[in-house]
LOMI-690501 format. One record per residue (C-alpha): residue number from 1; x, y, z. Coordinates in Angstrom, 2 decimals. Layout:
% LOMI-690501
GUSE / num / east / north / up
GUSE / NUM / X / Y / Z;
...
END
This chain:
% LOMI-690501
GUSE / num / east / north / up
GUSE / 1 / -52.54 / -16.36 / 15.64;
GUSE / 2 / -53.13 / -12.89 / 13.91;
GUSE / 3 / -51.70 / -11.03 / 17.00;
GUSE / 4 / -48.56 / -13.40 / 16.70;
GUSE / 5 / -48.04 / -12.62 / 13.15;
GUSE / 6 / -48.49 / -8.86 / 13.71;
GUSE / 7 / -45.78 / -8.82 / 16.41;
GUSE / 8 / -43.58 / -11.13 / 14.29;
GUSE / 9 / -44.14 / -8.66 / 11.53;
GUSE / 10 / -43.45 / -5.70 / 13.62;
GUSE / 11 / -40.45 / -7.16 / 15.07;
GUSE / 12 / -39.00 / -7.73 / 11.60;
GUSE / 13 / -39.71 / -4.56 / 10.47;
GUSE / 14 / -37.90 / -2.86 / 13.48;
GUSE / 15 / -34.99 / -5.12 / 12.92;
GUSE / 16 / -35.01 / -4.14 / 9.32;
GUSE / 17 / -35.14 / -0.57 / 10.16;
GUSE / 18 / -32.48 / -0.85 / 12.61;
GUSE / 19 / -30.16 / -2.45 / 10.16;
GUSE / 20 / -31.10 / 0.22 / 7.57;
GUSE / 21 / -30.03 / 2.89 / 9.80;
GUSE / 22 / -26.60 / 1.32 / 10.72;
GUSE / 23 / -25.79 / 0.43 / 7.16;
GUSE / 24 / -26.78 / 3.92 / 6.07;
GUSE / 25 / -25.32 / 5.58 / 8.88;
GUSE / 26 / -21.88 / 3.49 / 8.28;
GUSE / 27 / -21.64 / 4.29 / 4.65;
GUSE / 28 / -19.81 / 7.71 / 5.19;
GUSE / 29 / -17.45 / 5.88 / 7.22;
GUSE / 30 / -16.81 / 3.29 / 4.79;
GUSE / 31 / -16.43 / 5.92 / 1.97;
GUSE / 32 / -13.77 / 7.93 / 3.59;
GUSE / 33 / -10.17 / 7.44 / 3.15;
GUSE / 34 / -8.20 / 5.45 / 5.81;
GUSE / 35 / -6.14 / 8.01 / 7.92;
GUSE / 36 / -2.70 / 8.75 / 6.84;
GUSE / 37 / 0.49 / 8.73 / 8.81;
GUSE / 38 / 2.51 / 12.03 / 8.70;
GUSE / 39 / 5.98 / 11.70 / 7.19;
GUSE / 40 / 8.98 / 12.89 / 9.12;
GUSE / 41 / 11.00 / 15.83 / 7.55;
GUSE / 42 / 13.95 / 15.08 / 5.44;
GUSE / 43 / 13.36 / 11.58 / 4.54;
GUSE / 44 / 15.00 / 10.17 / 1.42;
GUSE / 45 / 13.78 / 6.87 / -0.45;
GUSE / 46 / 16.00 / 5.52 / -3.27;
GUSE / 47 / 17.04 / 2.54 / -5.18;
GUSE / 48 / 20.58 / 1.53 / -4.41;
GUSE / 49 / 20.96 / -0.94 / -7.10;
GUSE / 50 / 20.65 / -1.21 / -10.15;
GUSE / 51 / 21.83 / 2.23 / -11.36;
GUSE / 52 / 19.63 / 4.02 / -13.72;
GUSE / 53 / 20.11 / 3.12 / -17.17;
GUSE / 54 / 21.98 / -0.15 / -16.24;
GUSE / 55 / 22.11 / -3.08 / -18.63;
GUSE / 56 / 21.35 / -6.08 / -16.25;
GUSE / 57 / 20.44 / -9.78 / -16.48;
GUSE / 58 / 17.41 / -11.38 / -14.94;
GUSE / 59 / 16.78 / -12.29 / -12.18;
GUSE / 60 / 17.66 / -8.68 / -11.17;
GUSE / 61 / 18.86 / -7.75 / -7.56;
GUSE / 62 / 16.89 / -4.46 / -6.35;
GUSE / 63 / 18.41 / -3.10 / -3.25;
GUSE / 64 / 16.37 / -0.43 / -1.50;
GUSE / 65 / 17.97 / 2.57 / 0.42;
GUSE / 66 / 16.10 / 4.79 / 3.13;
GUSE / 67 / 17.43 / 7.63 / 5.20;
GUSE / 68 / 15.76 / 9.63 / 7.75;
GUSE / 69 / 13.53 / 6.70 / 8.78;
GUSE / 70 / 13.80 / 3.12 / 9.81;
GUSE / 71 / 12.28 / -0.12 / 8.37;
GUSE / 72 / 9.74 / -2.09 / 10.38;
GUSE / 73 / 7.51 / -4.87 / 9.07;
GUSE / 74 / 3.95 / -4.24 / 8.14;
GUSE / 75 / 1.61 / -4.22 / 11.05;
GUSE / 76 / 4.19 / -2.86 / 13.53;
GUSE / 77 / 3.54 / 0.62 / 14.57;
GUSE / 78 / 7.09 / 2.34 / 15.66;
GUSE / 79 / 7.51 / 5.99 / 15.10;
GUSE / 80 / 9.43 / 6.93 / 11.96;
GUSE / 81 / 9.40 / 3.59 / 10.59;
GUSE / 82 / 7.69 / 2.20 / 7.27;
GUSE / 83 / 8.20 / -0.61 / 4.72;
GUSE / 84 / 9.00 / -0.78 / 1.12;
GUSE / 85 / 6.57 / -1.27 / -1.77;
GUSE / 86 / 8.25 / -1.84 / -5.37;
GUSE / 87 / 6.38 / -0.24 / -8.37;
GUSE / 88 / 7.35 / -2.11 / -11.39;
GUSE / 89 / 6.19 / -0.82 / -14.90;
GUSE / 90 / 3.36 / 1.03 / -13.36;
GUSE / 91 / 2.10 / 4.50 / -12.42;
GUSE / 92 / 2.17 / 5.41 / -8.60;
GUSE / 93 / -0.84 / 4.19 / -6.74;
GUSE / 94 / -3.71 / 6.21 / -5.07;
GUSE / 95 / -2.09 / 7.43 / -1.97;
GUSE / 96 / -5.08 / 7.67 / -0.15;
GUSE / 97 / -5.34 / 3.81 / -0.27;
GUSE / 98 / -3.39 / 0.79 / 0.42;
GUSE / 99 / -0.85 / -0.05 / -2.00;
GUSE / 100 / -2.28 / -2.71 / -4.17;
GUSE / 101 / -0.72 / -6.08 / -4.23;
GUSE / 102 / -0.08 / -7.55 / -7.67;
GUSE / 103 / 2.59 / -8.33 / -10.07;
GUSE / 104 / 3.37 / -4.56 / -10.52;
GUSE / 105 / 3.04 / -3.55 / -6.78;
GUSE / 106 / 5.40 / -5.91 / -4.60;
GUSE / 107 / 4.98 / -5.48 / -0.92;
GUSE / 108 / 8.12 / -6.16 / 1.59;
GUSE / 109 / 5.96 / -6.30 / 4.64;
GUSE / 110 / 8.55 / -8.33 / 6.25;
GUSE / 111 / 10.92 / -5.39 / 6.34;
GUSE / 112 / 13.07 / -6.64 / 3.52;
GUSE / 113 / 15.52 / -4.09 / 1.91;
GUSE / 114 / 16.49 / -6.10 / -1.30;
GUSE / 115 / 14.79 / -8.59 / -3.69;
GUSE / 116 / 15.56 / -10.70 / -6.76;
GUSE / 117 / 12.93 / -10.39 / -9.52;
GUSE / 118 / 12.59 / -12.04 / -12.79;
GUSE / 119 / 12.06 / -9.28 / -15.59;
GUSE / 120 / 11.50 / -10.12 / -19.15;
GUSE / 121 / 14.08 / -8.66 / -21.92;
GUSE / 122 / 13.58 / -4.83 / -22.52;
GUSE / 123 / 13.32 / -1.72 / -20.74;
GUSE / 124 / 11.67 / -1.51 / -17.35;
GUSE / 125 / 10.67 / 1.18 / -14.86;
GUSE / 126 / 11.22 / 0.70 / -11.11;
GUSE / 127 / 10.07 / 2.96 / -8.12;
GUSE / 128 / 9.79 / 2.69 / -4.47;
GUSE / 129 / 7.02 / 3.97 / -2.20;
GUSE / 130 / 7.33 / 3.63 / 1.54;
GUSE / 131 / 4.21 / 2.50 / 3.26;
GUSE / 132 / 3.05 / 2.72 / 6.97;
GUSE / 133 / 1.93 / -0.22 / 9.12;
GUSE / 134 / -1.32 / -0.71 / 7.14;
GUSE / 135 / 0.59 / -0.34 / 3.54;
GUSE / 136 / -0.83 / 3.24 / 3.24;
GUSE / 137 / 1.69 / 5.83 / 1.77;
GUSE / 138 / 2.75 / 8.60 / 4.24;
GUSE / 139 / 1.60 / 12.07 / 4.14;
GUSE / 140 / 3.21 / 13.57 / 2.19;
GUSE / 141 / 4.24 / 10.43 / 0.09;
GUSE / 142 / 7.63 / 9.00 / 0.51;
GUSE / 143 / 8.89 / 7.84 / -2.96;
GUSE / 144 / 12.05 / 7.32 / -4.82;
GUSE / 145 / 12.94 / 8.85 / -8.19;
GUSE / 146 / 11.85 / 6.33 / -10.86;
GUSE / 147 / 14.64 / 4.59 / -12.75;
GUSE / 148 / 14.73 / 2.87 / -15.92;
GUSE / 149 / 16.92 / -0.38 / -16.32;
GUSE / 150 / 17.47 / -2.53 / -19.56;
GUSE / 151 / 17.16 / -6.33 / -19.28;
GUSE / 152 / 19.42 / -8.46 / -21.72;
END
């Protein structure tokens, strides 16, 4: 019985050591930022409407513009394509990570080029960020000029 217990204990310790090596060896890979897709030259991302400073009613239709690249759904890898993310009343996200998905960071992974959004009365800032197939901004980032709109 003692030999069996020692063998079992030895097997467990070898297993635990192997798991520790895998985990510790894998930590640097987990800590690294995901790879970023190079941006082609001469790309322009912009908001077609509403216009900067415009007085609008909610819901607001926001139309996205892109030149020098095409639009493809998230998950699709096509050269010189990406998809839109609309940033509302928030600073630009960390460009080394996927764009967050929340009320201030809207994803258009289906390849959409416009949206109707509900905005409360007051002044709001809108800005676009183009993401690759994994929602990660390109390198260098492709972003629109931020605009402010006033909602009645």
